[in-house]
N, C-alpha and C positions, 0 to 999 in steps of 0.2 A: 762817640758822643754819649754822655751820661743823661739819658732821658729823664730819670727821676730828678736829677739836679736841675735840669732845664725847666721842668714843670714847676719845681719849687720856686725858681726865680720868676717864672711867669705869674704864679699865684701871688708871690710877694709884691710884684709890680702892680697887679690888679688891686690888691688890698690897699696899696698906696694911693691909687686913683680914687678908691671908695672914700678913704679918709680925707682926700683933698677936696671933696665936694663941700657944699655949704654945711653948716653944723647939723641941721635937721636931717638932711639927706644922708650924711655920714652916719648919724645915729641910727637911722632906719636900716641902712645897709648892713652895718655891723650887727645890729640886733637880729636881723633875719638870718644871717650866717650863724650866729651863736645858737639860736633856737633850732635851726635845721641840723646843725652839727651835733648838739648835745641833748636834744630831747630824747625821752625814753622810748618813744615810738614816733613814726612819721606823723607830722602835723597836717591837718586839713588846711585848706586855704583860709577859711574863716577863722580857724583857731589861731593861725599865725597872725592874721590881721588884728585880732583882739589882743593877743599877747603883746604885740608891739605897741599897741595903743595905751597899755596900762602904765600909769605913772605911780611909782612906788609910794606907798602910804597915802595915796589920794582916797577920797571918800566914795567916789563913784566914777563910772565910766561914761564919758560923753560920746554920743554917736559921731560928733564932728571930729573927734580925735582918731577915729578908725580909718587908717589909710586904705586906699584901693590897692589891689594886688598888682596892677600895672605899675603903680608908683614904686612899690617894693622891689619889683623885678628890675626896674630902671635904676634904682639906687644900688643894686647889687652888681651892676656892671657885667651881667651875663654869667655870674657864678652860680646862680640858682635857676631852677625852672619848675614849671608846674607839670606834674605827671597827670595827663588828661584821663588816663584810665582809672586812677584812684583819687584824683583831685587833691593830691598831697604836694607839698613843697619838697623838693630834693635838690641836692647839689649836682652839678653838671657831670661829675666823674668821681669814682671812688678814690682816686688819688688826691682829690681835694679834701675829702674826709680825713684821709691819713695825714695830710699836711696840717690841717687845722687842729687835729687831735695831738699831734706831736709838737705843737707850738701853743701851749696853754696860756702863755702871756698875751696872746693876741686879744683875748676878750677880758682879761682881768679876773674878777670874782665871778666866774661863770655860774656855778651852781648856787651860790648865795643869791645872785641876782635873779635866777630862775625861781628859786624858792620864795623870795620876796615878792616876785610878780604873782605867783600862784596864790600866796596868802593874802596879798592885797586884794586880788580879785574875789577871793572867798569872803573877805570882810566887807566887800561892797554892800551898801544898804539894799540895793535891788536884788542881790543874790540872797542876802539874809532873810529877805521878806518872802522868799519862795517857800511854800509849804512842803513838808516831806510827804504829805498825803496825796499830792498831785503829781502829774507828769507834765512839766512844762515843755513847750516847743523847744527842741534842742537848737534850732536856728537862732532863737533869741538869746541863748546863753551857750554859744559854741565852745567856750573855753572851760566850762564847768567840769566836764568829765576829766580832762587832762589834769587840771589843777587839783581836783579831788583825789585823784589816784597817785599823783607823783610829787606833791609838794614835800612830803616827808622824805622821799628818796633823794631829792636834790638837797634838802636840808641836812640829811645824814652825811652826804658827801662833802659839804662845806658849810658848817653852821656859823652863825654870826649872832651878835647881840640883837640885831634888828629882827632876824628871822625868829629868834626865841620870843621876843616881845609880840611879834605878829602872830606866832603860833599859839601863844597863850590866849591872846585876844580871841582868836578863832575857836580854840578848843573849849573855852568857857561857855560858848553857846553852840557847841558841836552837836549835842544830843538832839537838838531840834533843827539842825541845819540840813539843807537839802543835799549837801555833799556827803553826809553820812550814808544816805541811800545809794549814791553812786559808788562810793568805796565798798560798801557792803555787797552790792551786786557783783562787783568785780572779784572780791576775795572769797566769796562764799559759794562759788560754783561747786557742785557736787556734794554740798553739805545739806543735811536734813534740817528744815526749819521747825522751830517750836512756836506755839501760840504764846508769844511774849508781848507785853505792853510795848507800844512804839517807843516810849522814852527809855526802855531798857534793851532795845534790840542790839545796839552797838554803841557803847558809850565812848566818851573822850579818852577814858583810861584804856579801853580796848584798842582804840585807834593808835594812841601813842606807843602802846606796847607792841603793836603790829609793826610800826615804823622803827621802833627801837631807839628813840632819841632820849637819852638819859637826862640831859639838861632840862628838858621840858617835862619828862615824866616825874622828876623829883618834886617840883612844886605842885603838880597835880595830885600826887599821892599825899602830900602834906596837908592839903586842904580838907582831907577826909570827906570830900563831897561824894565820892564814889566808893562803893563796896569793892574791896580788892578781890573778893571771891565771887563777884557777880558774874553769872553766865550770860552770854549774848544769845541771840536767836538760834545759834547752832550749838549752844551748850558749851562754848569755849570761854574760859576765864582770861583775864589779862595776862596772868602768868603763863598760861598755855600758849597764847599768841606770841609772847616774848620768847619762850623756849623753842617753840616751833620754828621761829624765824632766826634763831641763833643770836639774840640780843642779850649778851651776858650781863652788861651793865644794868639794864632794866630788870633782868631776872634777879640780880643781887639786891637791887632797891626793893623789889617786891618781897623777897625772902626776909628782909629785915623787919617787915611789918608784923606786929604782934599777933594779929588775928589771921594771918595768911594760912591757907590750907593748901600746901604744896602738892598733896596727893589727890586733890580733887580731880575727878575724871570728867572728860567732856561727855555729853549725852549722845553724840553721834556714834562714836566708836568705843567709848569707855576707856580712853587712853589718858594717862596723866601727862603733866608737863615734861617729866623725865622721859617718858616713852616717846613723845614727839621729838625731843632734843636728840635722843639716841638714834631714832629712826632717820633723822636728817643729818646725823654726823656732826653735831655741834659739841665738840669735845669740851670747850670752855664752860658751856652751860652744864654739861653732864658732871663735870668736876664740882661745880657749885652745889648741885643736888646731892652728890655722893658725899660731900663734906658735911652734910647735915646728919644729925644723930638719928639712927634708925631704931624704931621700937618694934620688937618682935611681939606681935599681937597674941600669938599662941592661943591660950584658952579663952582669952577675952574677946576673940574675934567675933563671937556671936552677938554680944551686946555693943561691940565697938561701932558696928554699922548703924545701930540705933541711937547711940549717944556719942557722936564724935567730939562734941564740945566738952563733955565730961572727961573723956579719955585724954583730950588735949590738956585739960587742967591737971590731970593726974601724972601724965608722962611728959609734958612739955610740948610746945607747938613746933619745935624744930625737928620734925620727923619726915622722912622720905623713904618709902618702900622701894628698894631698887629692883624688886622682882614682881612688881604689880602686874596683874593680867588685865587685858582689855576684854571687851565683849567677845572677841574671837579667840580668847585665850593666849594672845600674843604678849610676850614680855618685852621690856626694853632691849634685852639681849637678842631676842628673836628678830626685832625690827632692824637692829644694827647689823646683825649677821646677814640678813637678806640683802640689805642695801650696800654692803661692802665697806662699812666704816670700821676699819681695823683698829684705829686708836681708841674708839669708843668701846669696842668689844674688849680690848685689853683692860680698859678702866673698869668695866663691869665685872670681868673675870677675877679681878683682885679681891672682890667681895666674897666672903665665905657664906653670906646669906642669900646667894643666888643659886638657883637650880639650873645648870646649863643644859639639862635634858628635858625642859618643860615642853610638853606637846600641846600645840594649839588645837582649838576645837573645830576649826573650819576644814583645814586640810590635814590635820593630824601630823604636822611636821615639827621636828626639833630644830633648834638653831643651826646645828651642823648640816642638816639636810638643806636648809635655805641657802647656806653659804656654798655648799657643794653644787647645788643646782645652778647658782648664778656665777660660779667660777671664781669665788673669792678665796684664792689659795692661802693667803696669809692668815685669814680668819680660820680656815680649816686647820691650819697648823696650830693656832692658838687653842682651839677647842680640843684637838686631839692630844694636846699637852696636858689636859686635865684628866686625872684618873677616874673622875666620876662621869665622864662622857662615854656613852655607848656609841661606837662608830657605825653600827649596822641596824639602827632602828628605822624600819620602813614607815612611810606615811600611812595613815589609816584610810585615806580616800582611794589611793591607787595601789597601795602595798608596794611602793617603790623605795628602795634604799638610797642613801646618799651616793653610793657607787653607781647605781643605776642611772640617777639623774646626771651625775658627772659624765658618765660614758655617753649618754644620749646627747648632751650638749657640747661634747668635745673638749672637756677640760682635762687634758692629759696629765698635767701636774697634780691635780687633785686625785685622779685615778691612781697614780703612782703612790701617793701618800696613803690612800685607803687600802691598796693592795699590799702595802707594807705591814698592815696589821693582821695578826693571826685570827683575830675575832671578827673579821669581815669575810662573808661568804661571797666569793667572786661569781657564783653561779645562781644567785638567788633569783626567783621569778616573781613577777607581780600578779595581779588578779587576772590578767589576760595571758599569763604564761610567758611573758617577755623577759629575757635575761639581759644583763648589762651588755653581753656580746651582741645580742639581737638588736638592741638600740644603737650601739656603736656602728654595727654593720649597715643598718638601714640609713644612717646619716653620713656614711662614708668616712668615718674617723679611723684611718688606717693605723695610726700610731697606737690608738687605744685598743683596736682589734688585736694588734700584735702583742700588746702587753697582756691582754686577757688570755690569748691562746697559749701563752707561756705558763699559765696557771692551769690547775686541773678543772677545766670547764668543759662542758659538752658542746663541741663546735657545731653539732647538728640538732640541737634542741628545738622542739617545735612548740609554738604557742597554741592558744585555743582555736586558732584558725588553721592549725597544722602547717604554719609557715616557719621556715628555718631562717637563720641568719643569711644563708646564701640566697634564699628566695627574696628577701628584702633588699639585699645589696644588688641583685640582678635587676630588680624592678627599677631601682633608683639610679642605675648607671654607675655604681661605685666599683669601677674596674679593679682598682688596687686591692680593695677588700675581697673581691671575688678571687683574685689570684692567691691571696693569703689563705682563704678558706679551702680552695681546691687542692692546696698542698697537703691538707690533712686527710689521712686515709679514712677517717671516720665520717667524712662528709659525703653524703649521697647527692651527686650532682643532678639526679633526675627525680628527686622527691616531689611528691604532689601534695597540694594543700587541700583544704576543705572542699574546694570547687574543682579539684583535679588539675589545678594549674601548676606547672613545673617552673623552675627558675628560667629555663629556656623560653617558655611561654611569656613570662613577664618581660624578659629582655627583648624578645621579638616585638611585642606590642609597643614598647617604648623606643624602639629603634636603636638599641645599644649594640652596635656591630662588634665592637671589641669584646664585649662579654659573650656575645653570641658565638664568636670564633673560639673563645676559650672553652665554652661548654660543649661545642660540637667536636672538639678534640678528645673529649672524655669517652671512655667505653660505655656503651649501652645507654647513651643519652638519646632518647627517642625524639626525632624532629617532627614526628607526626602525632604526638600525643594529643588527645582530645580532652577538652575541659568538660565540666558538667553541662555546659550549654553547647557542646559539640563544636567548639572553636579550636582549630589547630594554631600553632605558632604562626604559620604562613598566613592563615586567614586573618589573624589579629594584626599582623604586620601590614598586610595589604589594605586592611580597613583604615589604617592610620597613615597610609601613603609611604611606608618604608620599603620602597621597591628593591633597594640593594639588599635588605635583609631577606626579602622573599627569594631573591636569586641565590643567596647563600644557603637557604634552607632547601631549595629545590636541588641544588648541587649535592647537598649532603644526603638527601632522600634517595639519590641514585646509587648510593653505596649500601650494601647489605650490612645490617647491624652486627650480625654474627661474626663478620670479619674483624671486628674491632677488639676481640679477645674476651676473656672471662670477666664476669662481673663479681667482684669480691669487695666487701666492706668489713673492715676489722673493727 
């Protein structure tokens, strides 16, 4: 029996019964299913009731039109239910969601209808009369938050002439609309606010740039009612919002404006529109910016910052610096490399006016290090393909090289690429004396440990705590790494750290029996070694309830150490 097919037939039959009800009940039932299936987040009961009650292009909402939830549930013939824990409307089963999403013809113009509903609500007189300076009772306007946050999302998915007209009507009075406050509260989390006049905190042009609806942005820009370079309360321009969200059509419209300043930075992070686009991997937007003529400021850099308008007149306004630095010294290439946007990195590296080894001022990392740390192998290959990239530059905060980060995070492919370079030191140490081998051993990356041991590295190097790679591997239960290290004659299996703790002591404390057995087989490993705090391996094991480990140690203590042969380390 095909359960999926049988469920589909059952859902189809139930939908047929919903449509067979009288006209109003059928409309209510299908509307509830549409909103429950395609809303951008689960809707509260009150939100659903208000959304269903809205008549497209009406002037206001009558309380008599708002249906009771019991009526809506009855009209849906058991296909929806109220989640009592969250007071949201949801479908009875996830298979119903799949069925409705794979049959888009069931509801017709789904997202257009939802956008029209949201915009009609926002254009209601009682909503427009609400002041942005007050905090009205959410229960009186339950649909305000959803419609404010998602009207543009639905419109982008399915625009129509009616949504365009309703959107323009709404946006022309957006700057003083209560929904501006709701939208801003949602999208500005984590951003630092400035003391900006309320009418400039987030304009209609910022709003439409955020949503990226070109058909609406074009007439707004043409009115010249808003300054295309105006910053909002977080210091973001409309161009930055459009670039950050990847809306290439709106970016192109804004770049056509004569007075646009494409290199204007936000005041939070000092990042340009290109920097945001590169960091978020919007290749189409990056291409638009890189297609603009770049002016090398050179010797005029000192007075450029003081007189950008004069410089614009002299050199033309179509300039974009592809290597601009943010407040933290991060370039577009640095952000793209960190976030793994290979196509964007490739576009940026085609420019000769980009320094691929720019060091940021917070962590002191170059783009190659960001890519190696996060495992973006393709980007590492691209950067290593540049002759002007130094592959072994450590960060200034921890003094760790790209190889060290890649080894620590288990990126074997990147470790191979870096070890293939003669100008990479495989045994470099950071400020705490940790080598790539030490990091790989601690985190149990056997393949990387094996690669490093084939190179001329010290397998028994100690850090500032006098801990060796074997010590770290033993503590963390990395048995495969311990086996690899014990095969090397230069590795002392009984080395003690700053607190006189041996690898055996760490393994015993954490109950790693397999490692304990490996170490006890080695000559002159002392099972009774005492730490700085007079704790033996057996004491530590017993303290943590590892009784089997205690038995193994007691058995080993009964054998004289001298019987195990000479102690020689080459």
